[in-house]
N, C-alpha and C positions, 0 to 999 in steps of 0.2 A: 831609409824612407821607402814607402811602398806606394806603387801606383794604384790610385783608386778609380780613375776615370780616364778614358782616352777617346777623343773624337776629332774630326777634321773641322777646324775653325776657319781656315783660310786656304785659298789657293796660293801656294808659295810660302815664303818665310813670314814669321811673325816678327814685327819690328819691336813691339813693346807689349807688356802684359801688366795689369794692375789688379790687385785683389781689393774688393770693396766689402762693405758691411752686407749682411744678409746672404753671405756666400755667393755674391755676384762676382763675376770676373769680366774685365774689360780687355779686349785685344785690339791692337792696331796691326794690320798686315800689309804686305807689299802688293796685295790685290786691290789697293785703294779703298779698303773698307775698315770701319771701326765697329766692333760688335760688343754688345753687352750680353753676357751669358748667365743663366741660372743652371748650374751643373752643366749638362750637355745640351740644354735647350736654348735656342736663340731668343732673347727677350726683345731686343730691338737693335737696329744697326744703322749706320750712316755710310753713304757711298758718294764720292765726289760728283759724279754726273747727275745725281738726284738733288744734291745740295746746291751746287753751283754749275748749272748746265752749260754756261757759256765758257767755262774753263776746261781745256782738254785734260783727260785723265793722266796722260803721260807727264804733264808738267807738275802735278801735285800728288801727294799722298800723305796719309797720317803717319807721323814718325813716333810720337810719344803720347801716352795717355795716362790719366790719373783719375778714380771714382771716389769723391769725398763722402759719398752716401747721398748727398743732395745734388751735387754738381759733378760734371765730367769735364775735365780739362784736356784739350787736345793741342799738340804741337805738330807743325807740319814741316815738310822738307824745305819749303820756301821760307821758313822763318815766321810764318803766321801763327797766331795763337787764338784759340776759341774756347769759350766756356758754354756748355750746354746743360740743360736740366737733365739729370741722370735717367729719370724714368720715361720721359717723352722725347728726349734728344732735341728739344726746342732750343735754338741758339739764342743766348742772351748777350753774348759778348764776342766780338771778333776784331782783331787788329791785324790787318794785312801787313805782312813782312815786318813784324815787331822786331825781329832780329834780321841781320844781314844774310843769314844762311841757316842751315838745318837746326831745328830745336832738338836737343839731345835728351833733355830731361825736364821734368816739372814736378812741383809739389804744392799742395794746398797748405796754406798756413793753418795750423791746428786751432781749434776753437777753445784753447786754454786761456788762462788769465793773460799771459804774455801775448798770445796770438790775437786776443781782442784789442790790445793796444795797437797792433798793426792794422787791424780791420777798420778802426776808427769810424764805426757806424756803417761801414759797407757790409754787404751780405756775404761776400767771400773774397779771399785774396789768394792769388796763384803766382808762385815763383816759377819763372822759366829760365832755362840755361841753354845756350846755343854754342855752336862751333865758333862764333864770332867773339868768344871769351867774355860774354856779357851775361849778367843775371838781371832779369827785369821783374818787377812786381806789378801784377795786373789786378786792379781792384774792380769788383763787380758792385756797382752802386745798389743800395737797397731799392727794391721795387716798391712803388707806392701802394698803399692799401688803406682801406677805410678803417677808422677806429671802430671798435665793437659797439661803443655807445651810439655812434652815428648810424650804424647799420640797424641797431635795435629801434632807434627813433624813426628811421625810414620805414621799417616794417610796421610799426605801430600806426604811423600816418597812413600807410597803404590800407591797413585793415579798417581804420576809421573812414577813409574815403570810399572804400568798397561798400561799407554798411550804409553810408549816406546816399550813394548812388542807387543802391537797391531800394532804399526807402523812397527815393524820388520816382524810380521806375515802377515800383509796386507799392502804392500807398497801403498802409496797414501791415506792412511787412513785419514790423516789430510790435 
């Protein structure tokens, strides 16, 4: 193996590293940060005091990370588990102390035929393992969205309403 890139990602040790699609790398460090990298450029990052300011830094830190391409799963030293949107790091799911102690590893259920059976209509499924000798399945419910036909119908109604209002405001508009 040949080193192709070297840069300082964290102050101190790196707890976990995950490779994602599009050559992105996710790192969780002992400096209480989780970062998403594109080569040596920081794309975005999380820090405990920004996310949960009421909780002291020393009590928590990110322990394990995984980037499914769409979602980022994080396991914490406290046993808590979170799922974020990968590109914006908006938190979609959080279970405080899902495990009794440190989350040591996690994996997203693949979007294969067999994986879809486990998803059962949910948007994502994350398995977490901890020092408490338990493996837990975390399901991210599908977010609600409008059907495309309803969106098109609303747009058409908005166009018709705008034309009618313009006709009322400016007689002879059409």
